[in-house]
Phi, psi and omega in degrees: 000314179296323184292321184293317176302314179299319181295317175299317180296318184293314182298318179297312178302315183294326181291318179292321179300314181299317178295323177298313177295322176293319181299317180291336183273355183295145175287120183222157162283115179276328173201160178087188356285158172208168183256146170220163182051052175293131180221189186282322187241011175201166175201152174246132185259132187231141168199168184230147180229160185279350172222160180293132189200172180288168181231118182218136172238116171271131187208161178173187178269014179206168182290354177280346181059255177105347175242155182214130183227129183257150174229188182288146181283152178166194174262334175251124190245124182227120175233118177276127175258128192235169181068030183273165179265137180296156178055037187235141180270126177239145179253149173207162175219136183257147178224136173231139184230130167261191181289337186239341193231163176216136175226150182218158177269172168280167179297126179243166178215154171214166177238124179291162178288145181290326175204150176282088187235133183226146171273119187261332180197159177208122189258088173281155170296158181299332175206161187234156174229143181294139176088350179264160173261143182223162173238126180249110171296120183241132181248128176247157175236132174255129180292209192276349179263138183289158171237125178261009181231152172287162178220163185246131174269116181245142179243125185245144177247130162240129191239142183229150176284177183286341175274001176091010182274145183285121183254328168209158182222121173058045178269120185290130181244357177180156178203159177209148181269138174243125177278154182313141172223178186292151169296159185053042182229155179257152178218125174258126178233137177275116183262120179278139176227154174222125177266116185271164179275140174279142175283153181303129177269184179301327180272006178078008180285133181240166179312323186298337178270003186271118184242002178222126179232134169248127184253134178248131178249121183237153171255120187234149179281157182293327177259111192303333182290343183265112176281124179237357176204141172251029183229135172219172187224141176240143175223142174254118180229133180286144180243126180257168185228000000 
């Protein structure tokens, strides 16, 4: 009787262990999918699986997809989609297949850039003072595709106290509109900025104690839903009072 019970217990344990091992061996998505290197006419889709498997991306302008692109098999999957239209929303779903199993993601989406536009330089003064007006020359570069709409260059300020406490974050201090220009050309635009005095905060910190300011320069579309740049520039400039 004891021998039979032991045999039954061993068989049950082996069965449970086998189920656990089979569960671990199942093909799964371990992370992703997500996008990298987003541009006007291309993007790379990345995801990871628990086993070596194929790399397939179904994509299109709706959840019906209609297009399919294959990549190299592996556990890290990278598939580049090319020939996309600028300023367009695309849907995609990734599929990975091993010899015995298949796994896929839910529907995902991304929006391509409206234009390949980048911020190349921003000439800030060596120091700035609160309450004064300044002009910052900002140079942008438009890629090979023409841009038929104006865009805005915006400058944002993030300020810290000398103790490192955050006093303001991404507050717009200036902007200027840039009208369409020829592709493969640089354009320098003078952006006016004004630094306002911070009001006394809950911690009792005032602008006079702000010793570090970081300025972020962005090229932004006139319409918020249109991505026109995956590039921005930051500069740290001391601010006096």
